[in-house]
C-alpha positions in Angstrom: -0.2 13.9 -6.6 -1.6 11.6 -9.2 -3.5 8.5 -8.0 -2.3 6.0 -10.6 0.4 3.5 -11.2 2.2 1.3 -8.8 2.6 2.4 -5.2 4.5 0.2 -2.8 3.1 0.0 0.7 6.7 -0.1 1.9 7.8 -2.1 4.9 9.5 -0.4 7.8 13.0 -1.7 8.5 14.3 -2.4 12.0 17.7 -3.5 13.4 18.4 -6.1 16.1 18.0 -3.4 18.8 14.4 -2.7 17.6 15.3 0.7 16.2 14.6 2.1 12.8 17.2 0.9 10.2 17.2 3.8 7.8 20.2 2.5 5.8 18.4 -0.7 4.9 15.1 1.2 4.5 16.8 3.5 2.0 18.3 0.6 0.1 14.9 -0.9 -0.5 13.4 2.6 -1.2 16.0 3.3 -3.9 15.4 0.0 -5.5 11.7 0.7 -5.7 12.2 4.1 -7.3 14.8 2.7 -9.8 12.3 0.0 -10.7 9.8 2.7 -11.8 7.2 2.9 -9.1 4.9 5.9 -9.1 4.7 6.8 -5.4 5.6 5.5 -2.0 3.1 4.7 0.8 4.6 5.0 4.3 3.6 3.5 7.6 0.7 1.4 6.4 -0.4 -1.9 7.8 2.5 -3.6 6.0 4.7 -0.9 7.4 3.8 -2.0 11.0 2.1 1.4 11.7 0.6 0.1 14.9 4.1 -0.3 16.4 5.5 3.0 15.3 5.5 6.2 17.5 4.5 9.4 15.9 8.1 10.6 16.1 9.2 7.5 14.2 6.6 8.1 11.5 7.8 11.7 11.1 11.4 10.5 10.9 10.4 8.1 8.1 8.5 10.8 6.3 11.3 13.3 6.5 13.9 10.7 5.5 11.9 9.5 2.5 11.1 13.0 1.2 14.8 13.9 1.4 16.0 10.7 -0.3 13.3 10.8 -3.1 14.0 14.5 -3.9 10.7 14.9 -5.6 11.0 12.0 -8.1 7.8 10.4 -6.8 5.2 11.7 -4.3 5.1 10.4 -0.7 1.8 9.2 0.8 1.5 8.8 4.6 -0.9 6.4 6.2 -3.2 7.6 9.0 -4.7 4.9 11.2 -5.7 6.4 14.6 -8.2 5.8 17.3 -9.3 9.4 17.7 -10.2 12.2 15.3 -7.9 14.5 17.3 -4.9 12.3 16.8 -5.7 11.7 13.2 -5.8 15.4 12.5 -2.4 15.8 14.3 -0.9 13.0 12.1 -2.2 14.8 9.0 -0.6 18.1 10.1 2.7 16.3 10.7 2.6 14.5 7.4 2.1 17.9 5.6 4.8 19.5 7.7 7.4 16.9 6.8 6.7 17.0 3.1 4.1 14.3 2.3 2.1 14.8 -0.9 -0.9 12.7 0.0 -2.6 10.8 2.8 -4.1 7.3 3.0 -6.7 7.4 5.7 -8.3 4.4 7.4 -11.6 4.6 9.4 -11.3 4.9 13.2 -9.3 2.1 14.7 -10.7 -0.2 17.4 -14.1 1.5 17.7 -16.5 0.3 15.0 -18.0 3.7 14.0 -21.4 4.0 12.4 -22.2 5.6 9.1 -22.4 9.3 10.2 -19.5 8.9 12.6 -17.3 7.5 9.8 -18.3 10.2 7.4 -17.6 12.9 10.0 -14.2 11.3 10.9 -13.0 11.4 7.3 -14.5 14.9 6.7 -12.8 16.3 9.8 -9.4 15.1 8.6 -10.0 16.3 5.1 -11.0 19.8 6.3 -7.9 20.0 8.4 -5.4 19.7 5.6 -4.7 20.8 2.1 -3.2 17.4 1.2 -5.2 15.1 -1.2 -6.7 12.1 0.5 -7.3 8.5 -0.4 -9.9 6.6 1.7 -8.8 3.1 2.6 -11.9 0.9 2.2 -11.1 -2.5 3.7 -14.1 -3.9 5.6 -12.6 -7.4 5.7 -9.7 -6.4 7.9 -11.1 -3.3 9.7 -14.8 -4.0 10.0 -16.1 -0.8 8.5 -17.3 -0.5 4.9 -17.4 2.9 3.1 -20.4 2.5 0.9 -21.4 4.3 -2.3 -23.8 6.4 -0.3 -21.1 7.4 2.1 -18.7 8.2 -0.8 -21.4 10.5 -2.2 -21.2 12.5 1.0 -17.4 12.3 1.3 -16.7 13.6 -2.2 -18.2 17.0 -1.2 -14.7 17.4 0.3 -12.7 18.4 -2.8 -9.4 17.0 -1.4 -10.9 13.5 -1.1 -9.6 12.2 -4.4 -9.2 8.4 -4.3 -10.1 5.1 -2.7 -7.9 2.1 -1.9 -10.4 -0.5 -2.9 -9.9 -3.6 -0.7 -13.4 -5.0 -0.3 -12.4 -8.1 -2.3 -15.5 -7.6 -4.4 -14.2 -7.1 -8.0 -17.6 -5.8 -9.1 -17.3 -2.9 -6.7 -14.8 -1.2 -9.1 -17.6 -1.1 -11.7 -20.0 0.3 -9.1 -17.6 3.0 -8.2 -16.9 3.9 -11.9 -20.6 4.0 -12.7 -21.3 6.2 -9.7 -18.4 8.6 -9.7 -16.5 8.3 -13.0 -13.1 10.0 -12.9 -14.0 12.1 -9.8 -12.9 9.2 -7.6 -9.6 7.5 -8.5 -9.5 3.8 -7.7 -6.3 2.1 -6.4 -6.6 -1.7 -6.0 -5.3 -2.8 -2.7 -5.5 -6.6 -2.8 -2.5 -8.2 -4.6 -4.3 -11.4 -5.6 -7.0 -9.6 -7.6 -4.8 -6.7 -8.7 -4.6 -7.4 -12.5 -8.3 -8.2 -12.6 -9.0 -4.9 -10.9 -6.8 -3.0 -13.3 -8.6 -4.6 -16.2 -11.9 -3.5 -14.8 -10.8 0.1 -14.6 -8.7 0.6 -11.5 -6.2 3.5 -11.9 -3.4 1.9 -10.0 -2.1 -0.7 -7.6 -1.1 -0.2 -4.0 1.0 -3.4 -3.7 2.6 -5.6 -1.0 4.9 -8.1 -2.8 6.3 -5.1 -4.7 8.5 -4.6 -1.7 10.5 -7.6 -2.8 9.6 -7.7 -6.5 9.1 -4.2 -7.8 10.2 -4.8 -11.4 7.7 -7.5 -12.0 4.9 -5.5 -10.4 5.7 -2.5 -12.6 5.9 -4.7 -15.6 2.4 -6.1 -15.0 0.9 -2.6 -14.6 2.6 -1.2 -17.7 1.8 -4.2 -19.9 -1.9 -4.1 -19.1 -1.9 -0.3 -19.5 -0.7 -0.6 -23.2 -3.1 -3.4 -23.9 -0.6 -6.3 -23.8 -2.9 -8.4 -21.7 -1.6 -11.8 -22.6 1.9 -10.8 -21.6 0.7 -9.2 -18.3 -1.2 -12.4 -17.5 1.9 -14.5 -18.1 3.9 -12.6 -15.5 0.9 -12.5 -13.1 0.4 -16.3 -13.2 4.0 -16.7 -12.2 3.5 -14.1 -9.5 0.3 -15.4 -7.9 1.7 -17.9 -5.4 3.9 -15.0 -4.1 1.0 -12.6 -4.1 -1.0 -14.9 -1.9 1.6 -14.3 0.8 0.0 -10.8 1.1 -3.5 -12.0 2.0 -2.4 -13.7 5.2 -2.3 -12.6 8.9 1.5 -12.8 8.7 1.9 -10.8 5.5 4.5 -8.6 7.2 6.7 -11.6 8.1 6.1 -13.2 4.8 7.1 -10.2 2.8 10.0 -9.3 5.0 11.4 -12.9 4.6 11.3 -12.4 0.8 13.0 -9.0 1.1 15.7 -10.6 3.3 16.4 -13.4 0.8 16.8 -10.8 -2.0 19.1 -8.7 0.3 16.8 -5.6 0.2 15.5 -6.1 3.7 15.6 -8.1 6.9 13.3 -10.3 9.0 13.3 -8.0 12.0 9.7 -7.2 13.1 8.3 -5.6 16.2 6.5 -7.5 19.0 3.9 -8.9 19.2 5.0 -10.1 15.7 7.8 -12.6 15.6 9.7 -13.8 12.5 8.4 -17.0 10.9 9.8 -20.2 12.3 9.5 -24.0 11.9 7.3 -25.6 9.3 5.5 -22.3 8.7 8.8 -20.6 7.7 9.8 -23.6 5.5 6.5 -23.4 3.6 6.8 -19.7 2.9 10.5 -20.0 2.1 9.7 -22.7 -0.5 7.1 -20.5 -2.2 9.6 -17.6 -2.3 12.5 -19.8 -3.6 10.4 -21.4 -6.3 9.3 -18.0 -7.4 12.9 -16.7 -7.5 14.0 -19.8 -9.4 11.2 -19.4 -12.1 11.4 -15.6 -12.2 10.4 -14.4 -15.7 13.0 -12.7 -17.9 11.5 -9.2 -18.2 13.8 -8.4 -21.2 11.4 -10.6 -23.2 8.6 -8.1 -22.6 8.4 -4.7 -24.3 6.7 -2.1 -22.2 
């Protein structure tokens, strides 16, 4: 497991009967891999984790591991309310072939400093899988501070952070504090290129679910120092990327996938597909983006 490159936080596909649609899921998954992504993140927030049973998460993990056949590693998200359940999820992920874990702080209960540290450490000590801490105080109300990371990194299998504080300078703080010991994956689409240029090792992306080739192009161009070219694609991409920093990011991205015939708009309640003026506005952003899509053959990476 290498914490670098582009990692789609892939959406979970459902059919009209509210069941997992593995055929459509695998179509999108294959497109992601063919586009050159570096890993797949399953059952994250974008994957509607809160609506999935543990059995369904295991089905997704097993299915993805079998389809991928070792071409890229599979990372499973853990977002649970209790330490006990989180440990069980980690055990299942390892059992079904995951190569890494993305772990959120406790859900619903706003844990204190020591509680948060103990929660992460308990999970880390229960598994041999490498772990990426998801640090997103904006959405989840708990910030993992530099002081807390100093404690957490005593666990050798805590390897990375999904940096989603929205504070671009935090990447420099992390680099100054921990160097290469802690890999940094940027987790906010709208500051992804800026984060990579400041030293992030990779990008856990959302709009990649619909536009993997462009996402990979931006990452690879900046990696080889073609910053001007990366910025050109990124400027085209930004209106689409802004669909990711929205309470209805799941519906937005699934609408884009549907238009591009690599997904559907089916979501699980309480979510509902976009409708009315809201849908028209998002649809317009997507259609303009598709119309003005850059010709990637013009870029050498």
